[in-house]
All heavy atoms as a GROMACS GRO file, in nm:
protein
  438
    1MET      N    1   0.903   3.856  -2.930
    1MET     CA    2   0.795   3.926  -2.996
    1MET      C    3   0.789   4.068  -2.941
    1MET      O    4   0.794   4.088  -2.821
    1MET     CB    5   0.664   3.853  -2.972
    1MET     CG    6   0.543   3.930  -3.019
    1MET     SD    7   0.388   3.848  -2.983
    1MET     CE    8   0.345   3.798  -3.145
    2GLU      N    9   0.776   4.162  -3.027
    2GLU     CA   10   0.769   4.303  -2.990
    2GLU      C   11   0.624   4.350  -3.000
    2GLU      O   12   0.558   4.329  -3.101
    2GLU     CB   13   0.856   4.384  -3.085
    2GLU     CG   14   0.870   4.528  -3.048
    2GLU     CD   15   0.984   4.554  -2.953
    2GLU    OE1   16   1.073   4.468  -2.941
    2GLU    OE2   17   0.984   4.660  -2.893
    3PHE      N   18   0.573   4.411  -2.893
    3PHE     CA   19   0.438   4.466  -2.894
    3PHE      C   20   0.443   4.613  -2.927
    3PHE      O   21   0.541   4.682  -2.897
    3PHE     CB   22   0.372   4.447  -2.758
    3PHE     CG   23   0.345   4.304  -2.724
    3PHE    CD1   24   0.426   4.236  -2.636
    3PHE    CD2   25   0.239   4.237  -2.780
    3PHE    CE1   26   0.403   4.103  -2.604
    3PHE    CE2   27   0.214   4.105  -2.751
    3PHE     CZ   28   0.296   4.038  -2.662
    4ARG      N   29   0.338   4.663  -2.988
    4ARG     CA   30   0.337   4.806  -3.016
    4ARG      C   31   0.311   4.884  -2.888
    4ARG      O   32   0.257   4.831  -2.790
    4ARG     CB   33   0.237   4.842  -3.125
    4ARG     CG   34   0.101   4.797  -3.103
    4ARG     CD   35   0.011   4.834  -3.217
    4ARG     NE   36  -0.121   4.791  -3.172
    4ARG     CZ   37  -0.231   4.805  -3.236
    4ARG    NH1   38  -0.230   4.862  -3.352
    4ARG    NH2   39  -0.343   4.762  -3.187
    5GLU      N   40   0.349   5.008  -2.888
    5GLU     CA   41   0.340   5.094  -2.771
    5GLU      C   42   0.194   5.124  -2.737
    5GLU      O   43   0.110   5.143  -2.825
    5GLU     CB   44   0.413   5.224  -2.803
    5GLU     CG   45   0.444   5.309  -2.685
    5GLU     CD   46   0.533   5.426  -2.723
    5GLU    OE1   47   0.631   5.404  -2.795
    5GLU    OE2   48   0.502   5.537  -2.680
    6MET      N   49   0.164   5.130  -2.607
    6MET     CA   50   0.028   5.161  -2.564
    6MET      C   51  -0.008   5.305  -2.597
    6MET      O   52   0.076   5.394  -2.585
    6MET     CB   53   0.013   5.140  -2.412
    6MET     CG   54  -0.002   4.997  -2.372
    6MET     SD   55  -0.042   4.979  -2.198
    6MET     CE   56  -0.202   5.055  -2.186
    7ARG      N   57  -0.133   5.327  -2.633
    7ARG     CA   58  -0.179   5.463  -2.659
    7ARG      C   59  -0.204   5.538  -2.530
    7ARG      O   60  -0.177   5.656  -2.519
    7ARG     CB   61  -0.309   5.461  -2.741
    7ARG     CG   62  -0.292   5.412  -2.881
    7ARG     CD   63  -0.421   5.417  -2.955
    7ARG     NE   64  -0.531   5.370  -2.869
    7ARG     CZ   65  -0.656   5.356  -2.905
    7ARG    NH1   66  -0.691   5.386  -3.027
    7ARG    NH2   67  -0.747   5.313  -2.824
    8ARG      N   68  -0.261   5.472  -2.432
    8ARG     CA   69  -0.296   5.536  -2.304
    8ARG      C   70  -0.196   5.492  -2.197
    8ARG      O   71  -0.226   5.410  -2.111
    8ARG     CB   72  -0.438   5.500  -2.265
    8ARG     CG   73  -0.539   5.549  -2.366
    8ARG     CD   74  -0.676   5.511  -2.326
    8ARG     NE   75  -0.770   5.555  -2.427
    8ARG     CZ   76  -0.898   5.529  -2.425
    8ARG    NH1   77  -0.948   5.456  -2.327
    8ARG    NH2   78  -0.977   5.572  -2.520
    9LYS      N   79  -0.080   5.549  -2.201
    9LYS     CA   80   0.029   5.509  -2.112
    9LYS      C   81  -0.004   5.530  -1.965
    9LYS      O   82   0.051   5.462  -1.879
    9LYS     CB   83   0.156   5.584  -2.148
    9LYS     CG   84   0.211   5.544  -2.281
    9LYS     CD   85   0.338   5.618  -2.313
    9LYS     CE   86   0.381   5.582  -2.452
    9LYS     NZ   87   0.503   5.644  -2.492
   10CYS      N   88  -0.094   5.624  -1.934
   10CYS     CA   89  -0.130   5.648  -1.794
   10CYS      C   90  -0.203   5.529  -1.734
   10CYS      O   91  -0.210   5.516  -1.613
   10CYS     CB   92  -0.214   5.775  -1.781
   10CYS     SG   93  -0.372   5.769  -1.866
   11GLN      N   94  -0.256   5.438  -1.817
   11GLN     CA   95  -0.327   5.320  -1.769
   11GLN      C   96  -0.239   5.195  -1.765
   11GLN      O   97  -0.281   5.091  -1.716
   11GLN     CB   98  -0.449   5.292  -1.858
   11GLN     CG   99  -0.552   5.401  -1.852
   11GLN     CD  100  -0.669   5.373  -1.944
   11GLN    OE1  101  -0.667   5.283  -2.026
   11GLN    NE2  102  -0.774   5.452  -1.929
   12GLN      N  103  -0.116   5.205  -1.812
   12GLN     CA  104  -0.027   5.089  -1.818
   12GLN      C  105   0.020   5.051  -1.679
   12GLN      O  106   0.061   5.135  -1.600
   12GLN     CB  107   0.092   5.119  -1.907
   12GLN     CG  108   0.183   5.000  -1.925
   12GLN     CD  109   0.292   5.026  -2.030
   12GLN    OE1  110   0.295   5.132  -2.091
   12GLN    NE2  111   0.378   4.930  -2.049
   13LEU      N  112   0.013   4.921  -1.648
   13LEU     CA  113   0.061   4.870  -1.520
   13LEU      C  114   0.210   4.838  -1.529
   13LEU      O  115   0.259   4.799  -1.635
   13LEU     CB  116  -0.014   4.741  -1.484
   13LEU     CG  117  -0.166   4.751  -1.466
   13LEU    CD1  118  -0.224   4.613  -1.440
   13LEU    CD2  119  -0.201   4.845  -1.354
   14SER      N  120   0.277   4.850  -1.417
   14SER     CA  121   0.418   4.810  -1.413
   14SER      C  122   0.425   4.657  -1.413
   14SER      O  123   0.325   4.588  -1.389
   14SER     CB  124   0.484   4.863  -1.286
   14SER     OG  125   0.432   4.796  -1.172
   15ASP      N  126   0.542   4.603  -1.442
   15ASP     CA  127   0.560   4.458  -1.439
   15ASP      C  128   0.525   4.402  -1.301
   15ASP      O  129   0.460   4.298  -1.289
   15ASP     CB  130   0.702   4.419  -1.475
   15ASP     CG  131   0.734   4.442  -1.622
   15ASP    OD1  132   0.639   4.465  -1.701
   15ASP    OD2  133   0.853   4.436  -1.657
   16GLU      N  134   0.564   4.472  -1.195
   16GLU     CA  135   0.537   4.426  -1.059
   16GLU      C  136   0.386   4.423  -1.031
   16GLU      O  137   0.336   4.329  -0.969
   16GLU     CB  138   0.607   4.516  -0.957
   16GLU     CG  139   0.758   4.507  -0.960
   16GLU     CD  140   0.822   4.589  -1.073
   16GLU    OE1  141   0.757   4.682  -1.127
   16GLU    OE2  142   0.936   4.558  -1.108
   17GLU      N  143   0.313   4.525  -1.074
   17GLU     CA  144   0.168   4.528  -1.056
   17GLU      C  145   0.101   4.415  -1.134
   17GLU      O  146   0.011   4.348  -1.083
   17GLU     CB  147   0.110   4.662  -1.102
   17GLU     CG  148   0.147   4.778  -1.013
   17GLU     CD  149   0.105   4.911  -1.073
   17GLU    OE1  150   0.137   4.937  -1.191
   17GLU    OE2  151   0.041   4.988  -1.001
   18SER      N  152   0.146   4.392  -1.256
   18SER     CA  153   0.089   4.286  -1.339
   18SER      C  154   0.111   4.149  -1.276
   18SER      O  155   0.020   4.066  -1.268
   18SER     CB  156   0.150   4.287  -1.479
   18SER     OG  157   0.123   4.409  -1.542
   19ILE      N  158   0.232   4.124  -1.228
   19ILE     CA  159   0.263   3.996  -1.166
   19ILE      C  160   0.182   3.978  -1.038
   19ILE      O  161   0.131   3.870  -1.009
   19ILE     CB  162   0.415   3.984  -1.139
   19ILE    CG1  163   0.488   3.969  -1.273
   19ILE    CG2  164   0.446   3.868  -1.046
   19ILE    CD1  165   0.639   3.981  -1.263
   20GLY      N  166   0.166   4.086  -0.960
   20GLY     CA  167   0.084   4.080  -0.839
   20GLY      C  168  -0.059   4.037  -0.868
   20GLY      O  169  -0.116   3.955  -0.796
   21ILE      N  170  -0.117   4.090  -0.974
   21ILE     CA  171  -0.253   4.052  -1.013
   21ILE      C  172  -0.257   3.905  -1.055
   21ILE      O  173  -0.346   3.830  -1.014
   21ILE     CB  174  -0.304   4.143  -1.127
   21ILE    CG1  175  -0.324   4.285  -1.075
   21ILE    CG2  176  -0.433   4.087  -1.187
   21ILE    CD1  177  -0.348   4.388  -1.182
   22LEU      N  178  -0.161   3.863  -1.136
   22LEU     CA  179  -0.157   3.723  -1.182
   22LEU      C  180  -0.141   3.626  -1.066
   22LEU      O  181  -0.199   3.518  -1.065
   22LEU     CB  182  -0.044   3.703  -1.283
   22LEU     CG  183  -0.063   3.767  -1.418
   22LEU    CD1  184   0.065   3.758  -1.500
   22LEU    CD2  185  -0.178   3.702  -1.493
   23GLU      N  186  -0.063   3.664  -0.965
   23GLU     CA  187  -0.040   3.576  -0.850
   23GLU      C  188  -0.162   3.564  -0.760
   23GLU      O  189  -0.184   3.460  -0.699
   23GLU     CB  190   0.079   3.625  -0.768
   23GLU     CG  191   0.211   3.606  -0.838
   23GLU     CD  192   0.329   3.664  -0.763
   23GLU    OE1  193   0.310   3.759  -0.683
   23GLU    OE2  194   0.440   3.614  -0.784
   24LYS      N  195  -0.243   3.669  -0.751
   24LYS     CA  196  -0.358   3.670  -0.660
   24LYS      C  197  -0.484   3.612  -0.721
   24LYS      O  198  -0.570   3.561  -0.649
   24LYS     CB  199  -0.386   3.812  -0.613
   24LYS     CG  200  -0.278   3.866  -0.522
   24LYS     CD  201  -0.306   4.009  -0.485
   24LYS     CE  202  -0.188   4.064  -0.406
   24LYS     NZ  203  -0.194   4.208  -0.392
   25ALA      N  204  -0.499   3.620  -0.850
   25ALA     CA  205  -0.623   3.577  -0.916
   25ALA      C  206  -0.608   3.436  -0.974
   25ALA      O  207  -0.499   3.381  -0.979
   25ALA     CB  208  -0.661   3.674  -1.027
   26THR      N  209  -0.720   3.377  -1.012
   26THR     CA  210  -0.718   3.245  -1.077
   26THR      C  211  -0.798   3.244  -1.207
   26THR      O  212  -0.807   3.141  -1.273
   26THR     CB  213  -0.776   3.137  -0.984
   26THR    OG1  214  -0.910   3.173  -0.950
   26THR    CG2  215  -0.693   3.123  -0.858
   27SER      N  216  -0.858   3.358  -1.241
   27SER     CA  217  -0.935   3.364  -1.365
   27SER      C  218  -0.931   3.506  -1.420
   27SER      O  219  -0.895   3.600  -1.351
   27SER     CB  220  -1.080   3.320  -1.342
   27SER     OG  221  -1.142   3.411  -1.252
   28GLY      N  222  -0.969   3.517  -1.546
   28GLY     CA  223  -0.972   3.647  -1.610
   28GLY      C  224  -1.050   3.639  -1.739
   28GLY      O  225  -1.110   3.536  -1.771
   29THR      N  226  -1.050   3.748  -1.812
   29THR     CA  227  -1.120   3.753  -1.940
   29THR      C  228  -1.021   3.798  -2.046
   29THR      O  229  -0.956   3.902  -2.032
   29THR     CB  230  -1.238   3.852  -1.934
   29THR    OG1  231  -1.323   3.814  -1.826
   29THR    CG2  232  -1.316   3.851  -2.064
   30LEU      N  233  -1.010   3.719  -2.151
   30LEU     CA  234  -0.923   3.751  -2.263
   30LEU      C  235  -1.009   3.814  -2.372
   30LEU      O  236  -1.100   3.750  -2.425
   30LEU     CB  237  -0.855   3.624  -2.315
   30LEU     CG  238  -0.766   3.639  -2.437
   30LEU    CD1  239  -0.647   3.729  -2.404
   30LEU    CD2  240  -0.718   3.502  -2.482
   31ALA      N  241  -0.985   3.942  -2.402
   31ALA     CA  242  -1.064   4.013  -2.502
   31ALA      C  243  -0.981   4.028  -2.630
   31ALA      O  244  -0.864   4.063  -2.624
   31ALA     CB  245  -1.106   4.150  -2.450
   32LEU      N  246  -1.044   3.999  -2.743
   32LEU     CA  247  -0.976   3.997  -2.872
   32LEU      C  248  -1.060   4.063  -2.979
   32LEU      O  249  -1.180   4.083  -2.962
   32LEU     CB  250  -0.949   3.852  -2.914
   32LEU     CG  251  -0.877   3.763  -2.815
   32LEU    CD1  252  -0.896   3.619  -2.851
   32LEU    CD2  253  -0.731   3.799  -2.814
   33LEU      N  254  -0.996   4.091  -3.092
   33LEU     CA  255  -1.069   4.130  -3.212
   33LEU      C  256  -1.066   4.011  -3.306
   33LEU      O  257  -0.959   3.962  -3.343
   33LEU     CB  258  -1.004   4.250  -3.280
   33LEU     CG  259  -1.027   4.385  -3.214
   33LEU    CD1  260  -0.951   4.493  -3.289
   33LEU    CD2  261  -1.174   4.418  -3.206
   34GLY      N  262  -1.182   3.963  -3.345
   34GLY     CA  263  -1.190   3.848  -3.434
   34GLY      C  264  -1.191   3.888  -3.580
   34GLY      O  265  -1.152   3.999  -3.617
   35ASP      N  266  -1.237   3.797  -3.662
   35ASP     CA  267  -1.246   3.822  -3.806
   35ASP      C  268  -1.328   3.946  -3.834
   35ASP      O  269  -1.434   3.967  -3.776
   35ASP     CB  270  -1.308   3.702  -3.876
   35ASP     CG  271  -1.222   3.578  -3.864
   35ASP    OD1  272  -1.100   3.593  -3.842
   35ASP    OD2  273  -1.277   3.466  -3.876
   36GLY      N  274  -1.278   4.029  -3.921
   36GLY     CA  275  -1.350   4.150  -3.958
   36GLY      C  276  -1.354   4.255  -3.849
   36GLY      O  277  -1.436   4.346  -3.852
   37GLY      N  278  -1.267   4.243  -3.746
   37GLY     CA  279  -1.263   4.341  -3.639
   37GLY      C  280  -1.374   4.326  -3.537
   37GLY      O  281  -1.397   4.415  -3.456
   38TYR      N  282  -1.443   4.211  -3.537
   38TYR     CA  283  -1.552   4.188  -3.443
   38TYR      C  284  -1.494   4.156  -3.305
   38TYR      O  285  -1.418   4.060  -3.290
   38TYR     CB  286  -1.640   4.073  -3.492
   38TYR     CG  287  -1.761   4.049  -3.407
   38TYR    CD1  288  -1.873   4.131  -3.418
   38TYR    CD2  289  -1.764   3.946  -3.314
   38TYR    CE1  290  -1.984   4.110  -3.341
   38TYR    CE2  291  -1.875   3.924  -3.236
   38TYR     CZ  292  -1.985   4.007  -3.249
   38TYR     OH  293  -2.095   3.987  -3.170
   39PRO      N  294  -1.529   4.234  -3.201
   39PRO     CA  295  -1.473   4.208  -3.068
   39PRO      C  296  -1.544   4.092  -2.998
   39PRO      O  297  -1.666   4.073  -3.013
   39PRO     CB  298  -1.499   4.339  -2.994
   39PRO     CG  299  -1.620   4.397  -3.060
   39PRO     CD  300  -1.611   4.353  -3.204
   40TYR      N  301  -1.468   4.015  -2.923
   40TYR     CA  302  -1.528   3.911  -2.840
   40TYR      C  303  -1.438   3.885  -2.720
   40TYR      O  304  -1.320   3.921  -2.720
   40TYR     CB  305  -1.555   3.783  -2.918
   40TYR     CG  306  -1.433   3.708  -2.965
   40TYR    CD1  307  -1.383   3.600  -2.891
   40TYR    CD2  308  -1.368   3.742  -3.082
   40TYR    CE1  309  -1.271   3.530  -2.935
   40TYR    CE2  310  -1.256   3.673  -3.126
   40TYR     CZ  311  -1.208   3.568  -3.052
   40TYR     OH  312  -1.098   3.499  -3.095
   41ALA      N  313  -1.494   3.826  -2.615
   41ALA     CA  314  -1.419   3.798  -2.492
   41ALA      C  315  -1.441   3.653  -2.451
   41ALA      O  316  -1.550   3.598  -2.469
   41ALA     CB  317  -1.464   3.891  -2.381
   42VAL      N  318  -1.336   3.593  -2.397
   42VAL     CA  319  -1.340   3.453  -2.354
   42VAL      C  320  -1.294   3.445  -2.209
   42VAL      O  321  -1.183   3.490  -2.176
   42VAL     CB  322  -1.245   3.367  -2.442
   42VAL    CG1  323  -1.247   3.223  -2.398
   42VAL    CG2  324  -1.282   3.380  -2.588
   43PRO      N  325  -1.377   3.389  -2.120
   43PRO     CA  326  -1.331   3.372  -1.982
   43PRO      C  327  -1.228   3.260  -1.975
   43PRO      O  328  -1.239   3.159  -2.045
   43PRO     CB  329  -1.458   3.334  -1.907
   43PRO     CG  330  -1.550   3.279  -2.010
   43PRO     CD  331  -1.513   3.343  -2.140
   44ILE      N  332  -1.123   3.279  -1.894
   44ILE     CA  333  -1.020   3.176  -1.880
   44ILE      C  334  -0.988   3.155  -1.732
   44ILE      O  335  -1.003   3.245  -1.650
   44ILE     CB  336  -0.890   3.212  -1.956
   44ILE    CG1  337  -0.832   3.345  -1.906
   44ILE    CG2  338  -0.911   3.217  -2.105
   44ILE    CD1  339  -0.694   3.374  -1.957
   45SER      N  340  -0.947   3.035  -1.698
   45SER     CA  341  -0.892   3.003  -1.568
   45SER      C  342  -0.744   2.973  -1.588
   45SER      O  343  -0.706   2.916  -1.690
   45SER     CB  344  -0.961   2.880  -1.509
   45SER     OG  345  -1.096   2.906  -1.484
   46TYR      N  346  -0.661   3.011  -1.492
   46TYR     CA  347  -0.518   2.990  -1.509
   46TYR      C  348  -0.450   2.973  -1.374
   46TYR      O  349  -0.508   3.001  -1.269
   46TYR     CB  350  -0.454   3.109  -1.583
   46TYR     CG  351  -0.454   3.237  -1.501
   46TYR    CD1  352  -0.346   3.266  -1.417
   46TYR    CD2  353  -0.559   3.326  -1.507
   46TYR    CE1  354  -0.346   3.382  -1.341
   46TYR    CE2  355  -0.560   3.440  -1.432
   46TYR     CZ  356  -0.453   3.469  -1.349
   46TYR     OH  357  -0.454   3.581  -1.274
   47VAL      N  358  -0.327   2.926  -1.378
   47VAL     CA  359  -0.238   2.919  -1.262
   47VAL      C  360  -0.111   2.991  -1.301
   47VAL      O  361  -0.056   2.968  -1.408
   47VAL     CB  362  -0.206   2.772  -1.225
   47VAL    CG1  363  -0.103   2.767  -1.114
   47VAL    CG2  364  -0.332   2.697  -1.188
   48TYR      N  365  -0.063   3.081  -1.216
   48TYR     CA  366   0.062   3.152  -1.239
   48TYR      C  367   0.164   3.093  -1.142
   48TYR      O  368   0.150   3.102  -1.021
   48TYR     CB  369   0.042   3.301  -1.212
   48TYR     CG  370   0.162   3.385  -1.249
   48TYR    CD1  371   0.187   3.418  -1.381
   48TYR    CD2  372   0.250   3.430  -1.152
   48TYR    CE1  373   0.296   3.496  -1.416
   48TYR    CE2  374   0.359   3.507  -1.186
   48TYR     CZ  375   0.381   3.539  -1.318
   48TYR     OH  376   0.490   3.616  -1.352
   49ASP      N  377   0.267   3.027  -1.196
   49ASP     CA  378   0.363   2.954  -1.114
   49ASP      C  379   0.506   2.984  -1.158
   49ASP      O  380   0.544   2.951  -1.269
   49ASP     CB  381   0.334   2.804  -1.124
   49ASP     CG  382   0.422   2.719  -1.036
   49ASP    OD1  383   0.462   2.766  -0.927
   49ASP    OD2  384   0.452   2.606  -1.075
   50ASN      N  385   0.581   3.049  -1.071
   50ASN     CA  386   0.721   3.080  -1.099
   50ASN      C  387   0.742   3.151  -1.233
   50ASN      O  388   0.832   3.117  -1.309
   50ASN     CB  389   0.807   2.954  -1.094
   50ASN     CG  390   0.814   2.895  -0.956
   50ASN    OD1  391   0.820   2.968  -0.857
   50ASN    ND2  392   0.811   2.764  -0.944
   51GLY      N  393   0.657   3.248  -1.262
   51GLY     CA  394   0.674   3.327  -1.383
   51GLY      C  395   0.610   3.267  -1.508
   51GLY      O  396   0.629   3.318  -1.616
   52TYR      N  397   0.534   3.159  -1.493
   52TYR     CA  398   0.470   3.095  -1.609
   52TYR      C  399   0.320   3.084  -1.586
   52TYR      O  400   0.276   3.048  -1.476
   52TYR     CB  401   0.527   2.955  -1.633
   52TYR     CG  402   0.673   2.955  -1.669
   52TYR    CD1  403   0.770   2.934  -1.572
   52TYR    CD2  404   0.714   2.979  -1.799
   52TYR    CE1  405   0.903   2.937  -1.605
   52TYR    CE2  406   0.848   2.982  -1.833
   52TYR     CZ  407   0.942   2.961  -1.735
   52TYR     OH  408   1.074   2.965  -1.767
   53GLU      N  409   0.244   3.113  -1.690
   53GLU     CA  410   0.099   3.092  -1.685
   53GLU      C  411   0.069   2.952  -1.738
   53GLU      O  412   0.128   2.909  -1.834
   53GLU     CB  413   0.022   3.195  -1.769
   53GLU     CG  414   0.035   3.336  -1.719
   53GLU     CD  415   0.142   3.412  -1.795
   53GLU    OE1  416   0.189   3.363  -1.898
   53GLU    OE2  417   0.178   3.520  -1.749
   54LYS      N  418  -0.022   2.884  -1.671
   54LYS     CA  419  -0.064   2.751  -1.716
   54LYS      C  420  -0.215   2.754  -1.727
   54LYS      O  421  -0.285   2.780  -1.632
   54LYS     CB  422  -0.019   2.644  -1.616
   54LYS     CG  423   0.132   2.641  -1.600
   54LYS     CD  424   0.172   2.545  -1.492
   54LYS     CE  425   0.323   2.553  -1.473
   54LYS     NZ  426   0.371   2.471  -1.365
   55TYR      N  427  -0.265   2.728  -1.848
   55TYR     CA  428  -0.409   2.734  -1.874
   55TYR      C  429  -0.471   2.597  -1.861
   55TYR      O  430  -0.416   2.499  -1.892
   55TYR     CB  431  -0.437   2.791  -2.013
   55TYR     CG  432  -0.379   2.928  -2.031
   55TYR    CD1  433  -0.255   2.945  -2.090
   55TYR    CD2  434  -0.447   3.039  -1.987
   55TYR    CE1  435  -0.200   3.070  -2.106
   55TYR    CE2  436  -0.393   3.166  -2.003
   55TYR     CZ  437  -0.270   3.180  -2.063
   55TYR     OH  438  -0.217   3.304  -2.079
   0.00000   0.00000   0.00000
């Protein structure tokens, strides 16, 4: 799957920074645009193990 390019590249994390965050944390917030462009966020708990997220 190809993602579109970020608009604010100065805020983009490197792969190493992203993996570091995933390895240290156990929860996060998934923010999405729902039907009709309505924004909403869902709290999630996860485990990051050997390069895989498990919800």
